[in-house]
CHARMM-style PDB file with segment names, atoms N, HN, CA, C and O in Angstrom:
ATOM      1  N   MET     1       0.830  -1.188   0.000  1.00  0.00      PROA
ATOM      2  CA  MET     1       0.000   0.000   0.000  1.00  0.00      PROA
ATOM      3  C   MET     1       0.873   1.249   0.000  1.00  0.00      PROA
ATOM      4  O   MET     1       0.645   2.179  -0.774  1.00  0.00      PROA
ATOM      5  N   ARG     2       1.875   1.260   0.877  1.00  0.00      PROA
ATOM      6  HN  ARG     2       2.060   0.505   1.506  1.00  0.00      PROA
ATOM      7  CA  ARG     2       2.778   2.413   0.921  1.00  0.00      PROA
ATOM      8  C   ARG     2       3.540   2.554  -0.389  1.00  0.00      PROA
ATOM      9  O   ARG     2       3.762   3.660  -0.882  1.00  0.00      PROA
ATOM     10  N   THR     3       3.939   1.398  -0.949  1.00  0.00      PROA
ATOM     11  HN  THR     3       3.758   0.500  -0.549  1.00  0.00      PROA
ATOM     12  CA  THR     3       4.669   1.430  -2.206  1.00  0.00      PROA
ATOM     13  C   THR     3       3.811   2.029  -3.302  1.00  0.00      PROA
ATOM     14  O   THR     3       4.286   2.837  -4.101  1.00  0.00      PROA
ATOM     15  N   LEU     4       2.545   1.633  -3.340  1.00  0.00      PROA
ATOM     16  HN  LEU     4       2.160   0.977  -2.692  1.00  0.00      PROA
ATOM     17  CA  LEU     4       1.635   2.167  -4.348  1.00  0.00      PROA
ATOM     18  C   LEU     4       1.473   3.670  -4.182  1.00  0.00      PROA
ATOM     19  O   LEU     4       1.530   4.412  -5.163  1.00  0.00      PROA
ATOM     20  N   LEU     5       1.272   4.128  -2.946  1.00  0.00      PROA
ATOM     21  HN  LEU     5       1.226   3.526  -2.149  1.00  0.00      PROA
ATOM     22  CA  LEU     5       1.143   5.565  -2.697  1.00  0.00      PROA
ATOM     23  C   LEU     5       2.411   6.306  -3.096  1.00  0.00      PROA
ATOM     24  O   LEU     5       2.351   7.398  -3.663  1.00  0.00      PROA
ATOM     25  N   PHE     6       3.558   5.706  -2.797  1.00  0.00      PROA
ATOM     26  HN  PHE     6       3.607   4.820  -2.337  1.00  0.00      PROA
ATOM     27  CA  PHE     6       4.827   6.323  -3.154  1.00  0.00      PROA
ATOM     28  C   PHE     6       4.958   6.453  -4.666  1.00  0.00      PROA
ATOM     29  O   PHE     6       5.354   7.503  -5.175  1.00  0.00      PROA
ATOM     30  N   LEU     7       4.624   5.384  -5.381  1.00  0.00      PROA
ATOM     31  HN  LEU     7       4.303   4.531  -4.968  1.00  0.00      PROA
ATOM     32  CA  LEU     7       4.725   5.424  -6.840  1.00  0.00      PROA
ATOM     33  C   LEU     7       3.770   6.442  -7.443  1.00  0.00      PROA
ATOM     34  O   LEU     7       4.116   7.134  -8.400  1.00  0.00      PROA
ATOM     35  N   ILE     8       2.572   6.534  -6.885  1.00  0.00      PROA
ATOM     36  HN  ILE     8       2.291   5.972  -6.107  1.00  0.00      PROA
ATOM     37  CA  ILE     8       1.616   7.532  -7.366  1.00  0.00      PROA
ATOM     38  C   ILE     8       2.164   8.932  -7.122  1.00  0.00      PROA
ATOM     39  O   ILE     8       2.101   9.793  -7.999  1.00  0.00      PROA
ATOM     40  N   ALA     9       2.700   9.153  -5.931  1.00  0.00      PROA
ATOM     41  HN  ALA     9       2.751   8.453  -5.218  1.00  0.00      PROA
ATOM     42  CA  ALA     9       3.249  10.472  -5.608  1.00  0.00      PROA
ATOM     43  C   ALA     9       4.411  10.824  -6.528  1.00  0.00      PROA
ATOM     44  O   ALA     9       4.510  11.957  -7.000  1.00  0.00      PROA
ATOM     45  N   VAL    10       5.284   9.863  -6.783  1.00  0.00      PROA
ATOM     46  HN  VAL    10       5.203   8.943  -6.400  1.00  0.00      PROA
ATOM     47  CA  VAL    10       6.422  10.105  -7.670  1.00  0.00      PROA
ATOM     48  C   VAL    10       5.949  10.433  -9.076  1.00  0.00      PROA
ATOM     49  O   VAL    10       6.467  11.353  -9.709  1.00  0.00      PROA
ATOM     50  N   SER    11       4.968   9.685  -9.568  1.00  0.00      PROA
ATOM     51  HN  SER    11       4.547   8.937  -9.053  1.00  0.00      PROA
ATOM     52  CA  SER    11       4.485   9.954 -10.924  1.00  0.00      PROA
ATOM     53  C   SER    11       3.836  11.329 -11.019  1.00  0.00      PROA
ATOM     54  O   SER    11       3.979  12.015 -12.032  1.00  0.00      PROA
ATOM     55  N   ILE    12       3.127  11.733  -9.975  1.00  0.00      PROA
ATOM     56  HN  ILE    12       3.011  11.176  -9.153  1.00  0.00      PROA
ATOM     57  CA  ILE    12       2.522  13.070  -9.970  1.00  0.00      PROA
ATOM     58  C   ILE    12       3.611  14.134  -9.967  1.00  0.00      PROA
ATOM     59  O   ILE    12       3.526  15.120 -10.700  1.00  0.00      PROA
ATOM     60  N   ILE    13       4.613  13.936  -9.157  1.00  0.00      PROA
ATOM     61  HN  ILE    13       4.681  13.135  -8.562  1.00  0.00      PROA
ATOM     62  CA  ILE    13       5.696  14.916  -9.064  1.00  0.00      PROA
ATOM     63  C   ILE    13       6.436  15.021 -10.389  1.00  0.00      PROA
ATOM     64  O   ILE    13       6.720  16.123 -10.859  1.00  0.00      PROA
ATOM     65  N   VAL    14       6.745  13.889 -10.986  1.00  0.00      PROA
ATOM     66  HN  VAL    14       6.515  12.994 -10.603  1.00  0.00      PROA
ATOM     67  CA  VAL    14       7.499  13.887 -12.237  1.00  0.00      PROA
ATOM     68  C   VAL    14       6.714  14.562 -13.348  1.00  0.00      PROA
ATOM     69  O   VAL    14       7.277  15.325 -14.134  1.00  0.00      PROA
ATOM     70  N   THR    15       5.420  14.289 -13.419  1.00  0.00      PROA
ATOM     71  HN  THR    15       4.962  13.670 -12.780  1.00  0.00      PROA
ATOM     72  CA  THR    15       4.635  14.845 -14.521  1.00  0.00      PROA
ATOM     73  C   THR    15       4.208  16.286 -14.290  1.00  0.00      PROA
ATOM     74  O   THR    15       3.996  17.026 -15.251  1.00  0.00      PROA
ATOM     75  N   SER    16       4.077  16.697 -13.033  1.00  0.00      PROA
ATOM     76  HN  SER    16       4.249  16.095 -12.252  1.00  0.00      PROA
ATOM     77  CA  SER    16       3.543  18.038 -12.803  1.00  0.00      PROA
ATOM     78  C   SER    16       4.566  19.034 -12.274  1.00  0.00      PROA
ATOM     79  O   SER    16       4.266  20.223 -12.171  1.00  0.00      PROA
ATOM     80  N   CYS    17       5.738  18.583 -11.945  1.00  0.00      PROA
ATOM     81  HN  CYS    17       5.981  17.617 -12.029  1.00  0.00      PROA
ATOM     82  CA  CYS    17       6.749  19.505 -11.422  1.00  0.00      PROA
ATOM     83  C   CYS    17       7.892  19.689 -12.408  1.00  0.00      PROA
ATOM     84  O   CYS    17       9.040  19.893 -12.014  1.00  0.00      PROA
ATOM     85  N   GLY    18       7.581  19.616 -13.644  1.00  0.00      PROA
ATOM     86  HN  GLY    18       6.648  19.450 -13.965  1.00  0.00      PROA
ATOM     87  CA  GLY    18       8.586  19.848 -14.662  1.00  0.00      PROA
ATOM     88  C   GLY    18       8.961  21.312 -14.714  1.00  0.00      PROA
ATOM     89  O   GLY    18       8.406  22.126 -13.977  1.00  0.00      PROA
ATOM     90  N   PRO    19       9.904  21.656 -15.584  1.00  0.00      PROA
ATOM     91  CA  PRO    19      10.359  23.043 -15.663  1.00  0.00      PROA
ATOM     92  C   PRO    19       9.267  24.019 -16.107  1.00  0.00      PROA
ATOM     93  O   PRO    19       9.374  25.218 -15.852  1.00  0.00      PROA
ATOM     94  N   ASN    20       8.221  23.518 -16.767  1.00  0.00      PROA
ATOM     95  HN  ASN    20       8.134  22.544 -16.974  1.00  0.00      PROA
ATOM     96  CA  ASN    20       7.160  24.398 -17.256  1.00  0.00      PROA
ATOM     97  C   ASN    20       5.995  24.541 -16.286  1.00  0.00      PROA
ATOM     98  O   ASN    20       5.067  25.304 -16.555  1.00  0.00      PROA
ATOM     99  N   SER    21       6.022  23.822 -15.158  1.00  0.00      PROA
ATOM    100  HN  SER    21       6.776  23.203 -14.939  1.00  0.00      PROA
ATOM    101  CA  SER    21       4.906  23.920 -14.219  1.00  0.00      PROA
ATOM    102  C   SER    21       5.058  25.182 -13.370  1.00  0.00      PROA
ATOM    103  O   SER    21       6.165  25.668 -13.140  1.00  0.00      PROA
ATOM    104  N   SER    22       3.942  25.687 -12.921  1.00  0.00      PROA
ATOM    105  HN  SER    22       3.042  25.292 -13.108  1.00  0.00      PROA
ATOM    106  CA  SER    22       3.959  26.936 -12.159  1.00  0.00      PROA
ATOM    107  C   SER    22       4.447  26.691 -10.734  1.00  0.00      PROA
ATOM    108  O   SER    22       4.269  25.599 -10.195  1.00  0.00      PROA
ATOM    109  N   PRO    23       5.061  27.699 -10.124  1.00  0.00      PROA
ATOM    110  CA  PRO    23       5.491  27.550  -8.721  1.00  0.00      PROA
ATOM    111  C   PRO    23       4.316  27.239  -7.797  1.00  0.00      PROA
ATOM    112  O   PRO    23       4.463  26.502  -6.822  1.00  0.00      PROA
ATOM    113  N   GLU    24       3.152  27.803  -8.108  1.00  0.00      PROA
ATOM    114  HN  GLU    24       3.032  28.402  -8.899  1.00  0.00      PROA
ATOM    115  CA  GLU    24       1.971  27.545  -7.275  1.00  0.00      PROA
ATOM    116  C   GLU    24       1.583  26.070  -7.330  1.00  0.00      PROA
ATOM    117  O   GLU    24       1.219  25.479  -6.313  1.00  0.00      PROA
ATOM    118  N   LYS    25       1.663  25.486  -8.512  1.00  0.00      PROA
ATOM    119  HN  LYS    25       1.959  25.966  -9.338  1.00  0.00      PROA
ATOM    120  CA  LYS    25       1.319  24.071  -8.668  1.00  0.00      PROA
ATOM    121  C   LYS    25       2.311  23.196  -7.900  1.00  0.00      PROA
ATOM    122  O   LYS    25       1.922  22.235  -7.235  1.00  0.00      PROA
ATOM    123  N   ARG    26       3.596  23.542  -8.000  1.00  0.00      PROA
ATOM    124  HN  ARG    26       3.911  24.323  -8.540  1.00  0.00      PROA
ATOM    125  CA  ARG    26       4.613  22.780  -7.261  1.00  0.00      PROA
ATOM    126  C   ARG    26       4.389  22.905  -5.757  1.00  0.00      PROA
ATOM    127  O   ARG    26       4.556  21.934  -5.020  1.00  0.00      PROA
ATOM    128  N   MET    27       4.010  24.101  -5.302  1.00  0.00      PROA
ATOM    129  HN  MET    27       3.874  24.890  -5.901  1.00  0.00      PROA
ATOM    130  CA  MET    27       3.758  24.317  -3.873  1.00  0.00      PROA
ATOM    131  C   MET    27       2.561  23.496  -3.410  1.00  0.00      PROA
ATOM    132  O   MET    27       2.581  22.933  -2.316  1.00  0.00      PROA
ATOM    133  N   ASN    28       1.516  23.423  -4.238  1.00  0.00      PROA
ATOM    134  HN  ASN    28       1.500  23.880  -5.127  1.00  0.00      PROA
ATOM    135  CA  ASN    28       0.338  22.622  -3.886  1.00  0.00      PROA
ATOM    136  C   ASN    28       0.709  21.157  -3.723  1.00  0.00      PROA
ATOM    137  O   ASN    28       0.225  20.484  -2.812  1.00  0.00      PROA
ATOM    138  N   ILE    29       1.560  20.669  -4.600  1.00  0.00      PROA
ATOM    139  HN  ILE    29       1.953  21.215  -5.340  1.00  0.00      PROA
ATOM    140  CA  ILE    29       1.982  19.268  -4.525  1.00  0.00      PROA
ATOM    141  C   ILE    29       2.804  19.044  -3.259  1.00  0.00      PROA
ATOM    142  O   ILE    29       2.626  18.039  -2.571  1.00  0.00      PROA
ATOM    143  N   LYS    30       3.699  19.976  -2.950  1.00  0.00      PROA
ATOM    144  HN  LYS    30       3.844  20.793  -3.508  1.00  0.00      PROA
ATOM    145  CA  LYS    30       4.510  19.835  -1.736  1.00  0.00      PROA
ATOM    146  C   LYS    30       3.623  19.882  -0.496  1.00  0.00      PROA
ATOM    147  O   LYS    30       3.847  19.128   0.451  1.00  0.00      PROA
ATOM    148  N   ASN    31       2.632  20.748  -0.492  1.00  0.00      PROA
ATOM    149  HN  ASN    31       2.451  21.361  -1.261  1.00  0.00      PROA
ATOM    150  CA  ASN    31       1.706  20.807   0.641  1.00  0.00      PROA
ATOM    151  C   ASN    31       0.960  19.492   0.790  1.00  0.00      PROA
ATOM    152  O   ASN    31       0.765  19.006   1.904  1.00  0.00      PROA
ATOM    153  N   HSD    32       0.542  18.917  -0.330  1.00  0.00      PROA
ATOM    154  HN  HSD    32       0.699  19.312  -1.235  1.00  0.00      PROA
ATOM    155  CA  HSD    32      -0.173  17.635  -0.292  1.00  0.00      PROA
ATOM    156  C   HSD    32       0.733  16.542   0.277  1.00  0.00      PROA
ATOM    157  O   HSD    32       0.294  15.719   1.081  1.00  0.00      PROA
ATOM    158  N   GLU    33       1.990  16.539  -0.142  1.00  0.00      PROA
ATOM    159  HN  GLU    33       2.347  17.207  -0.795  1.00  0.00      PROA
ATOM    160  CA  GLU    33       2.937  15.552   0.376  1.00  0.00      PROA
ATOM    161  C   GLU    33       3.100  15.710   1.887  1.00  0.00      PROA
ATOM    162  O   GLU    33       3.123  14.720   2.618  1.00  0.00      PROA
ATOM    163  N   LEU    34       3.213  16.943   2.349  1.00  0.00      PROA
ATOM    164  HN  LEU    34       3.194  17.748   1.755  1.00  0.00      PROA
ATOM    165  CA  LEU    34       3.355  17.183   3.786  1.00  0.00      PROA
ATOM    166  C   LEU    34       2.115  16.737   4.542  1.00  0.00      PROA
ATOM    167  O   LEU    34       2.221  16.171   5.630  1.00  0.00      PROA
ATOM    168  N   GLU    35       0.944  16.985   3.978  1.00  0.00      PROA
ATOM    169  HN  GLU    35       0.858  17.444   3.094  1.00  0.00      PROA
ATOM    170  CA  GLU    35      -0.298  16.543   4.617  1.00  0.00      PROA
ATOM    171  C   GLU    35      -0.324  15.029   4.749  1.00  0.00      PROA
ATOM    172  O   GLU    35      -0.758  14.501   5.772  1.00  0.00      PROA
ATOM    173  N   GLN    36       0.142  14.322   3.709  1.00  0.00      PROA
ATOM    174  HN  GLN    36       0.494  14.752   2.877  1.00  0.00      PROA
ATOM    175  CA  GLN    36       0.182  12.861   3.763  1.00  0.00      PROA
ATOM    176  C   GLN    36       1.143  12.392   4.853  1.00  0.00      PROA
ATOM    177  O   GLN    36       0.843  11.446   5.581  1.00  0.00      PROA
ATOM    178  N   LYS    37       2.294  13.048   4.966  1.00  0.00      PROA
ATOM    179  HN  LYS    37       2.538  13.817   4.375  1.00  0.00      PROA
ATOM    180  CA  LYS    37       3.264  12.668   5.989  1.00  0.00      PROA
ATOM    181  C   LYS    37       2.696  12.909   7.383  1.00  0.00      PROA
ATOM    182  O   LYS    37       2.905  12.103   8.289  1.00  0.00      PROA
ATOM    183  N   VAL    38       1.985  14.007   7.555  1.00  0.00      PROA
ATOM    184  HN  VAL    38       1.815  14.662   6.819  1.00  0.00      PROA
ATOM    185  CA  VAL    38       1.366  14.300   8.849  1.00  0.00      PROA
ATOM    186  C   VAL    38       0.339  13.231   9.195  1.00  0.00      PROA
ATOM    187  O   VAL    38       0.265  12.790  10.342  1.00  0.00      PROA
ATOM    188  N   GLU    39      -0.455  12.810   8.210  1.00  0.00      PROA
ATOM    189  HN  GLU    39      -0.395  13.168   7.278  1.00  0.00      PROA
ATOM    190  CA  GLU    39      -1.452  11.761   8.448  1.00  0.00      PROA
ATOM    191  C   GLU    39      -0.778  10.479   8.920  1.00  0.00      PROA
ATOM    192  O   GLU    39      -1.255   9.830   9.851  1.00  0.00      PROA
ATOM    193  N   VAL    40       0.321  10.117   8.286  1.00  0.00      PROA
ATOM    194  HN  VAL    40       0.709  10.644   7.530  1.00  0.00      PROA
ATOM    195  CA  VAL    40       1.050   8.905   8.673  1.00  0.00      PROA
ATOM    196  C   VAL    40       1.582   9.045  10.095  1.00  0.00      PROA
ATOM    197  O   VAL    40       1.478   8.113  10.893  1.00  0.00      PROA
ATOM    198  N   LEU    41       2.150  10.203  10.413  1.00  0.00      PROA
ATOM    199  HN  LEU    41       2.235  10.960   9.765  1.00  0.00      PROA
ATOM    200  CA  LEU    41       2.682  10.421  11.758  1.00  0.00      PROA
ATOM    201  C   LEU    41       1.590  10.371  12.817  1.00  0.00      PROA
ATOM    202  O   LEU    41       1.804   9.829  13.901  1.00  0.00      PROA
ATOM    203  N   VAL    42       0.435  10.924  12.518  1.00  0.00      PROA
ATOM    204  HN  VAL    42       0.261  11.365  11.638  1.00  0.00      PROA
ATOM    205  CA  VAL    42      -0.681  10.891  13.471  1.00  0.00      PROA
ATOM    206  C   VAL    42      -1.111   9.449  13.724  1.00  0.00      PROA
ATOM    207  O   VAL    42      -1.379   9.070  14.864  1.00  0.00      PROA
ATOM    208  N   LYS    43      -1.179   8.647  12.666  1.00  0.00      PROA
ATOM    209  HN  LYS    43      -0.961   8.954  11.740  1.00  0.00      PROA
ATOM    210  CA  LYS    43      -1.554   7.239  12.823  1.00  0.00      PROA
ATOM    211  C   LYS    43      -0.507   6.490  13.643  1.00  0.00      PROA
ATOM    212  O   LYS    43      -0.850   5.688  14.512  1.00  0.00      PROA
ATOM    213  N   GLN    44       0.764   6.752  13.367  1.00  0.00      PROA
ATOM    214  HN  GLN    44       1.043   7.403  12.661  1.00  0.00      PROA
ATOM    215  CA  GLN    44       1.830   6.095  14.123  1.00  0.00      PROA
ATOM    216  C   GLN    44       1.781   6.501  15.593  1.00  0.00      PROA
ATOM    217  O   GLN    44       1.984   5.674  16.482  1.00  0.00      PROA
ATOM    218  N   GLN    45       1.512   7.768  15.837  1.00  0.00      PROA
ATOM    219  HN  GLN    45       1.347   8.440  15.115  1.00  0.00      PROA
ATOM    220  CA  GLN    45       1.410   8.263  17.208  1.00  0.00      PROA
ATOM    221  C   GLN    45       0.264   7.575  17.949  1.00  0.00      PROA
ATOM    222  O   GLN    45       0.405   7.223  19.120  1.00  0.00      PROA
ATOM    223  N   GLN    46      -0.861   7.383  17.277  1.00  0.00      PROA
ATOM    224  HN  GLN    46      -0.975   7.668  16.326  1.00  0.00      PROA
ATOM    225  CA  GLN    46      -2.003   6.714  17.905  1.00  0.00      PROA
ATOM    226  C   GLN    46      -1.677   5.253  18.209  1.00  0.00      PROA
ATOM    227  O   GLN    46      -2.065   4.731  19.254  1.00  0.00      PROA
ATOM    228  N   ILE    47      -0.970   4.601  17.301  1.00  0.00      PROA
ATOM    229  HN  ILE    47      -0.655   5.025  16.451  1.00  0.00      PROA
ATOM    230  CA  ILE    47      -0.567   3.208  17.524  1.00  0.00      PROA
ATOM    231  C   ILE    47       0.338   3.120  18.747  1.00  0.00      PROA
ATOM    232  O   ILE    47       0.195   2.211  19.565  1.00  0.00      PROA
ATOM    233  N   ILE    48       1.265   4.058  18.872  1.00  0.00      PROA
ATOM    234  HN  ILE    48       1.381   4.797  18.208  1.00  0.00      PROA
ATOM    235  CA  ILE    48       2.165   4.069  20.031  1.00  0.00      PROA
ATOM    236  C   ILE    48       1.378   4.287  21.318  1.00  0.00      PROA
ATOM    237  O   ILE    48       1.621   3.610  22.317  1.00  0.00      PROA
ATOM    238  N   ARG    49       0.439   5.228  21.300  1.00  0.00      PROA
ATOM    239  HN  ARG    49       0.242   5.778  20.489  1.00  0.00      PROA
ATOM    240  CA  ARG    49      -0.390   5.469  22.495  1.00  0.00      PROA
ATOM    241  C   ARG    49      -1.168   4.213  22.879  1.00  0.00      PROA
ATOM    242  O   ARG    49      -1.219   3.839  24.051  1.00  0.00      PROA
ATOM    243  N   ASP    50      -1.769   3.568  21.887  1.00  0.00      PROA
ATOM    244  HN  ASP    50      -1.727   3.872  20.935  1.00  0.00      PROA
ATOM    245  CA  ASP    50      -2.532   2.348  22.157  1.00  0.00      PROA
ATOM    246  C   ASP    50      -1.627   1.260  22.726  1.00  0.00      PROA
ATOM    247  O   ASP    50      -2.009   0.546  23.653  1.00  0.00      PROA
ATOM    248  N   SER    51      -0.432   1.139  22.168  1.00  0.00      PROA
ATOM    249  HN  SER    51      -0.121   1.719  21.415  1.00  0.00      PROA
ATOM    250  CA  SER    51       0.512   0.126  22.645  1.00  0.00      PROA
ATOM    251  C   SER    51       0.914   0.394  24.089  1.00  0.00      PROA
ATOM    252  O   SER    51       1.008  -0.534  24.893  1.00  0.00      PROA
ATOM    253  N   ILE    52       1.151   1.654  24.417  1.00  0.00      PROA
ATOM    254  HN  ILE    52       1.075   2.408  23.764  1.00  0.00      PROA
ATOM    255  CA  ILE    52       1.515   2.014  25.791  1.00  0.00      PROA
ATOM    256  C   ILE    52       0.373   1.685  26.744  1.00  0.00      PROA
ATOM    257  O   ILE    52       0.604   1.166  27.836  1.00  0.00      PROA
ATOM    258  N   THR    53      -0.847   1.981  26.339  1.00  0.00      PROA
ATOM    259  HN  THR    53      -1.035   2.402  25.451  1.00  0.00      PROA
ATOM    260  CA  THR    53      -2.011   1.674  27.179  1.00  0.00      PROA
ATOM    261  C   THR    53      -2.114   0.173  27.423  1.00  0.00      PROA
ATOM    262  O   THR    53      -2.349  -0.261  28.550  1.00  0.00      PROA
ATOM    263  N   ILE    54      -1.940  -0.612  26.376  1.00  0.00      PROA
ATOM    264  HN  ILE    54      -1.750  -0.259  25.460  1.00  0.00      PROA
ATOM    265  CA  ILE    54      -2.007  -2.072  26.503  1.00  0.00      PROA
ATOM    266  C   ILE    54      -0.907  -2.571  27.435  1.00  0.00      PROA
ATOM    267  O   ILE    54      -1.156  -3.395  28.315  1.00  0.00      PROA
ATOM    268  N   LEU    55       0.311  -2.067  27.237  1.00  0.00      PROA
ATOM    269  HN  LEU    55       0.514  -1.398  26.522  1.00  0.00      PROA
ATOM    270  CA  LEU    55       1.426  -2.493  28.085  1.00  0.00      PROA
ATOM    271  C   LEU    55       1.199  -2.108  29.543  1.00  0.00      PROA
ATOM    272  O   LEU    55       1.477  -2.899  30.445  1.00  0.00      PROA
ATOM    273  N   ASN    56       0.696  -0.899  29.778  1.00  0.00      PROA
ATOM    274  HN  ASN    56       0.470  -0.257  29.046  1.00  0.00      PROA
ATOM    275  CA  ASN    56       0.414  -0.478  31.158  1.00  0.00      PROA
ATOM    276  C   ASN    56      -0.640  -1.371  31.802  1.00  0.00      PROA
ATOM    277  O   ASN    56      -0.534  -1.709  32.981  1.00  0.00      PROA
ATOM    278  N   THR    57      -1.646  -1.748  31.040  1.00  0.00      PROA
ATOM    279  HN  THR    57      -1.733  -1.473  30.083  1.00  0.00      PROA
ATOM    280  CA  THR    57      -2.686  -2.640  31.556  1.00  0.00      PROA
ATOM    281  C   THR    57      -2.094  -3.996  31.925  1.00  0.00      PROA
ATOM    282  O   THR    57      -2.416  -4.558  32.972  1.00  0.00      PROA
ATOM    283  N   LYS    58      -1.229  -4.515  31.061  1.00  0.00      PROA
ATOM    284  HN  LYS    58      -0.967  -4.058  30.211  1.00  0.00      PROA
ATOM    285  CA  LYS    58      -0.600  -5.808  31.339  1.00  0.00      PROA
ATOM    286  C   LYS    58       0.325  -5.718  32.549  1.00  0.00      PROA
ATOM    287  O   LYS    58       0.363  -6.633  33.373  1.00  0.00      PROA
ATOM    288  N   ILE    59       1.063  -4.629  32.656  1.00  0.00      PROA
ATOM    289  HN  ILE    59       1.033  -3.887  31.987  1.00  0.00      PROA
ATOM    290  CA  ILE    59       1.958  -4.440  33.803  1.00  0.00      PROA
ATOM    291  C   ILE    59       1.152  -4.362  35.094  1.00  0.00      PROA
ATOM    292  O   ILE    59       1.528  -4.968  36.097  1.00  0.00      PROA
ATOM    293  N   ASP    60       0.050  -3.622  35.076  1.00  0.00      PROA
ATOM    294  HN  ASP    60      -0.256  -3.130  34.261  1.00  0.00      PROA
ATOM    295  CA  ASP    60      -0.806  -3.522  36.260  1.00  0.00      PROA
ATOM    296  C   ASP    60      -1.364  -4.889  36.642  1.00  0.00      PROA
ATOM    297  O   ASP    60      -1.461  -5.215  37.825  1.00  0.00      PROA
ATOM    298  N   GLY    61      -1.729  -5.689  35.640  1.00  0.00      PROA
ATOM    299  HN  GLY    61      -1.650  -5.424  34.679  1.00  0.00      PROA
ATOM    300  CA  GLY    61      -2.235  -7.035  35.906  1.00  0.00      PROA
ATOM    301  C   GLY    61      -1.179  -7.915  36.542  1.00  0.00      PROA
ATOM    302  O   GLY    61      -1.477  -8.704  37.438  1.00  0.00      PROA
ATOM    303  N   ILE    62       0.047  -7.783  36.083  1.00  0.00      PROA
ATOM    304  HN  ILE    62       0.289  -7.142  35.355  1.00  0.00      PROA
ATOM    305  CA  ILE    62       1.144  -8.573  36.646  1.00  0.00      PROA
ATOM    306  C   ILE    62       1.441  -8.127  38.076  1.00  0.00      PROA
ATOM    307  O   ILE    62       1.697  -8.963  38.943  1.00  0.00      PROA
ATOM    308  N   LYS    63       1.409  -6.829  38.328  1.00  0.00      PROA
ATOM    309  HN  LYS    63       1.201  -6.150  37.624  1.00  0.00      PROA
ATOM    310  CA  LYS    63       1.685  -6.304  39.672  1.00  0.00      PROA
ATOM    311  C   LYS    63       0.652  -6.789  40.680  1.00  0.00      PROA
ATOM    312  O   LYS    63       0.990  -7.032  41.839  1.00  0.00      PROA
ATOM    313  N   LYS    64      -0.595  -6.932  40.259  1.00  0.00      PROA
ATOM    314  HN  LYS    64      -0.870  -6.735  39.318  1.00  0.00      PROA
ATOM    315  CA  LYS    64      -1.673  -7.341  41.164  1.00  0.00      PROA
ATOM    316  C   LYS    64      -1.605  -8.817  41.509  1.00  0.00      PROA
ATOM    317  O   LYS    64      -2.206  -9.244  42.495  1.00  0.00      PROA
ATOM    318  N   LYS    65      -0.886  -9.606  40.719  1.00  0.00      PROA
ATOM    319  HN  LYS    65      -0.399  -9.259  39.919  1.00  0.00      PROA
ATOM    320  CA  LYS    65      -0.790 -11.054  40.985  1.00  0.00      PROA
ATOM    321  C   LYS    65       0.125 -11.343  42.107  1.00  0.00      PROA
ATOM    322  OT1 LYS    65       0.320 -12.505  42.461  1.00  0.00      PROA
TER     323      LYS     65
END
């Protein structure tokens, strides 16, 4: 899935960020790329939070035994 998204992003960049494309268009593409990276980071952050919660629950269970 990530590979597919990467290939799509590369093809968009190659075709739309040529020497004849406008700076505004290039900026829009860069903003879109940053938004995608932020989305990935937010998901990773949530996974880490969930993992910490699970680990804390397991640790508390072990302490009570």
